[in-house]
C-alpha positions, 0 to 999 in steps of 0.5 A: 543533496549531499548534506541530506544524504550524509544526515541520512547515513551518519550515525552521529546525526541519529539524534537529529532524526529522532528529534524529527520523529518526535516532532512528527509524533507531536503533530499527528499523535503518538503511536504509543497511546494510552486511554486514561480513564477518569475516576468515575470510569465514564471513558477516556479523558483525552489529553492526559492519554495523549500526554502520557503517549508523548512522554513514552514516545520521547523516552523511547526516542531518547533510548534509540538515540542512546543505542537502544535496539529494543526501543527502536523495534518497539517504535517500529512495531507501534508506528507500523501498527498505527499506519495499518490502522489508519490505512484501514480507514481510507475507504470510510474516511477518504480525505486529505487528513487521512492521507496526510497522517499516512504520509507522516507515519510513513516518514516516521517509519523511514526515520526509524529504518534509516542507516543512521538510526540503524547503525546507532543501535548496532555495535561499531563494526565494518560489516554493519557499516557496509551493510547499511551503506548499500541500503536501497530505498526505492523498491522494484517497480514490480513490487508496487504493481504487485501490491496494487494487484493484490488490492484489486484481488481483495476488492473483487473478493470482497463481493462475497460480503453481502449486506442485506439491507444496506446500513442506511441511516433512517431505515430503522425509523422509516425516514429513509427512502424505501429504495435504499432500505431494500437494496442488497449490497456486495463489497467490503468495506464499502458495498460497490455492487447494489441490487434492487428489484432486478436492477443492478448498479455498480458504484465505481467511486465506492469501488475505487475507495475500497481498491485504494485502501487495500492497495495501500495496505498491500503495497506497504506490507510488501515494501516493508518485507522487501525493506527488511530482507532485500534492501540491503542486498547487492543490487541484482544483475539484469534478469531475463524474466520481465517481472514488471511486464508480467505483473503489469499485464496481470493488473491491466487484465484484471482491471479490464475484466472488472471494468467491462463486467466480463468480456468475452465471458460475463462474470457479473450478472443479475439473479432474482434476489441479488447480483450473481458473480462467477469466479471461473469466467472472471479468472478466464477473462483475466488470464485472456486479457493478461496474455493480450497484454504480454503479447503486446509487450513482446511485440513492442520489445521485438520492434524496438530491438529490430529498429535498434539493429537497423540503426546499428547496421549502417554504422557497423558497415561504415566502420568496417569500410574504414 
């Protein structure tokens, strides 16, 4: 474990990390990709574009190893853009291949922002060494919860996107069932609330895919911002504000509101021509469930403190008698 930590932080080993970056690029495809068209102009040739992209990735990786600060930033931007582009396809391509590519791209970004590569592209100095040495990798738990909560908010807001009728293959030729072709769908990128002749159906699998896509994007963007701004700061002291409890309660409250369809107030109902959703009852239900979660957290916290005082009481009296 110490050897991996030394490799992660030693700028003299940055070349090995950039070799790992290049090998991952060869496995999943380079982030810098060029569409090389054939002479007839009929479209991309494929392998030549991949080879050009691999050559440019190798060049920029070599420049980073040689101390190229601009090359490192270009690779971070290109790899981050490829990561977000892949994450935006999660709902439509919910497969292990998609998540595997995301993990590979995340590993490439981690190599580029590692203290070893960071110090390799900076002038030798004590301030930079100290700043990189205290770089933290694990973000606050509230940050990840906030990303998941943001993903759920975008998923619910996606109900304002209406597809009428649904894009079902065969509807234009009359080959698909009329029930599917006349269905109104709400949600993006996958419609997860459908309506047909007064019947409303919620497709939880499609909703989970949409939520996963937006949660991955939201958590990744927040983590990248934290990594660029707060990861190299000194670890803050314990705060009285329970950020984890507040964000977790808000996430649980909005999740229960969506799953129940509205308790105590109903925010999702059926009208004559399609589903009807009201933002005001949705917010009221989410706030009420959030307050319930915060009250539960406060009760558990007070109970644990009370039990701790009861357990500390006999030992304190015994020490006083001695």
